[in-house]
C-alpha positions, -999 to 999 in steps of 0.1 A, spaced: -137 -176 -199 -120 -172 -168 -136 -173 -135 -121 -140 -124 -122 -110 -148 -89 -91 -159 -102 -59 -143 -80 -39 -120 -91 -18 -92 -79 13 -74 -93 34 -47 -78 69 -42 -88 103 -33 -114 98 -2 -101 130 13 -96 164 -8 -66 166 -28 -40 192 -15 -10 180 -34 -7 168 -69 -8 132 -80 24 118 -71 53 97 -91 47 67 -70 10 67 -77 16 71 -112 43 44 -111 15 17 -95 -9 25 -123 17 25 -149 30 -8 -137 -1 -24 -133 -10 -18 -169 25 -26 -184 29 -59 -163 -6 -72 -164 -24 -57 -196 -54 -54 -179 -90 -53 -200 -99 -25 -178 -84 -3 -149 -111 11 -128 -102 42 -104 -127 49 -78 -123 80 -62 -142 107 -42 -120 138 -48 -104 136 -85 -65 138 -84 -47 167 -105 -12 173 -117 10 164 -144 16 126 -137 -24 125 -132 -29 141 -167 -6 114 -180 -24 84 -166 -59 93 -165 -69 88 -201 -58 51 -197 -81 48 -167 -121 40 -160 -130 69 -134 -156 59 -108 -171 84 -84 -180 66 -51 -200 79 -21 -187 76 13 -202 46 34 -227 56 55 -218 32 84 -181 46 84 -192 79 78 -213 81 111 -191 55 131 -185 69 165 -147 59 177 -146 50 213 -112 68 211 -114 102 193 -79 103 182 -89 74 164 -112 95 139 -78 103 118 -81 62 105 -118 72 91 -109 79 55 -85 45 59 -116 25 72 -138 39 44 -112 25 20 -115 -8 36 -150 -12 31 -150 4 -4 -127 -21 -18 -146 -51 -4 -178 -35 -19 -158 -36 -51 -149 -70 -53 -185 -81 -43 -200 -61 -70 -174 -65 -99 -146 -92 -91 -113 -88 -103 -80 -74 -87 -78 -50 -61 -43 -31 -49 -35 -4 -28 -22 28 -46 12 20 -30 21 -8 -51 45 -14 -76 38 -46 -100 64 -67 -110 56 -98 -128 23 -109 -144 0 -129 -125 -2 -169 -134 -34 -181 -154 -40 -203 -125 -50 -174 -102 -78 -164 -125 -97 -198 -118 -98 -193 -79 -127 -179 -63 -108 -159 -40 -69 -151 -33 -53 -129 -3 -16 -132 5 0 -137 40 15 -107 55 44 -110 84 23 -109 115 32 -83 140 16 -98 171 -11 -73 183 -37 -85 206 -62 -92 176 -36 -109 156 -24 -132 188 -61 -142 196 -68 -150 156 -36 -167 152 -25 -151 121 -31 -122 94 -39 -117 59 -33 -87 44 -61 -66 24 -37 -44 6 -40 -68 -25 -70 -90 -34 -82 -110 -64 -118 -127 -71 -150 -136 -90 -178 -114 -88 -198 -124 -58 -174 -144 -44 -186 -160 -11 -155 -149 7 -157 -113 1 -195 -114 7 -189 -130 41 -159 -107 49 -182 -75 38 -211 -87 62 -189 -97 90 -170 -61 89 -201 -41 93 -210 -68 125 -177 -65 142 -161 -32 134 -144 -17 164 -127 13 150 -92 -1 152 -65 -4 125 -66 -40 114 -93 -61 135 -113 -63 105 -91 -58 77 -65 -84 83 -73 -106 112 -109 -109 105 -100 -124 69 -77 -148 85 -102 -162 106 -127 -162 79 -101 -186 59 -98 -210 87 -139 -214 87 -141 -216 51 -108 -229 37 -127 -239 5 -136 -205 -5 -102 -189 -5 -66 -195 -19 -39 -183 1 -6 -170 -12 27 -168 4 37 -136 16 65 -135 -10 39 -132 -37 27 -96 -27 43 -85 8 79 -98 6 94 -67 19 77 -62 55 72 -30 69 97 -27 95 130 -8 94 147 -33 73 120 -42 49 117 -4 39 153 -1 34 154 -33 16 129 -16 -9 142 20 -12 178 19 4 193 -12 -7 192 -35 -40 177 -69 -39 181 -89 -71 162 -120 -66 127 -111 -76 117 -146 -85 82 -153 -70 69 -118 -65 43 -104 -85 40 -70 -68 57 -51 -38 36 -33 -12 55 -3 -1 38 5 31 38 41 23 21 51 56 51 42 74 76 64 57 59 88 38 57 122 60 95 135 62 85 146 98 83 112 113 122 111 110 117 72 105 147 53 108 146 39 71 157 74 62 135 78 34 102 100 26 78 108 0 99 138 -13 129 116 -18 112 95 -47 117 115 -76 122 109 -111 162 112 -106 156 85 -77 139 62 -101 162 66 -129 194 65 -110 193 50 -73 205 14 -72 178 3 -52 152 -24 -56 125 -1 -61 142 23 -85 154 -12 -106 120 -21 -110 102 8 -116 123 29 -139 111 10 -171 79 26 -165 94 62 -160 83 79 -191 114 96 -208 102 129 -213 94 135 -176 116 164 -164 141 164 -134 157 129 -140 195 139 -151 221 127 -135 233 163 -123 198 166 -106 205 130 -88 237 141 -74 222 171 -60 195 151 -45 217 127 -27 238 157 -14 206 171 2 193 139 15 228 130 31 225 166 49 190 159 58 200 124 72 228 143 94 204 164 108 179 136 115 208 118 136 219 147 154 182 152 167 180 116 175 213 118 195 204 146 212 169 133 220 186 100 233 214 121 257 182 141 268 164 111 278 193 94 296 201 126 316 163 128 324 165 93 337 190 97 358 176 128 375 143 106 378 163 77 396 183 100 419 
């Protein structure tokens, strides 16, 4: 029997679900099942999703209701604006609790699975992957960062138990001090408790503009050594951010997955059901035209903002 059970865990719906379950989330779960052939897929949620894609995938999941962690639920953030991160911090604690209690493999819902995990992974006590370090103060002090968007371990793994205990002790309300910097520190303290994979395995595409474009706007053909792609959806999901990658959640459609010549579309399309509506060529051509128009508006807005900033700066210096 393997040390790590072939059970996959996902955490979702810690906030009320106001929109139908998205295609990206469906493809995350469908690719997990198609690539890894898991014994069980456990879907941990507070508010159950809804919609057509949810109805398709729900029968293949074990649904596990979760309660909000009392520590995070009652935490008083030093900066009131950080309260918007409470749901994400709830997910950080929930995934660690799951790994301690069940073992298996955890992944964020903005993941696309590409190739099966090697048998050797199932004999490790705990595994994390490196991520490209963007040198925040916390990461600089620690000397590096390990990402909690994918993790694998045996039931009750010492690394997971210590990480969970230390999170309660050191949580300060910031984005990554407990979630990526703390595990890096623990890995230095207890190297025998953890196996660390290079960033290519799970986080090859970075969350900067170039990385997001390499996922959704360009075609990278060499997937060797890549087991899954993390999509960093918080960086591009909302169209109102006018992000420099020129992509957002409403553009990830069945037609995009079926026809786009991009890394994500090429990897995901085998998991797109043939009977899903709106994946015909004509729909794709219309979506491309609309995207081009929207891009033009974004560029004009950016140019006007830049010009206004330049003029304002000259006035300030006068």
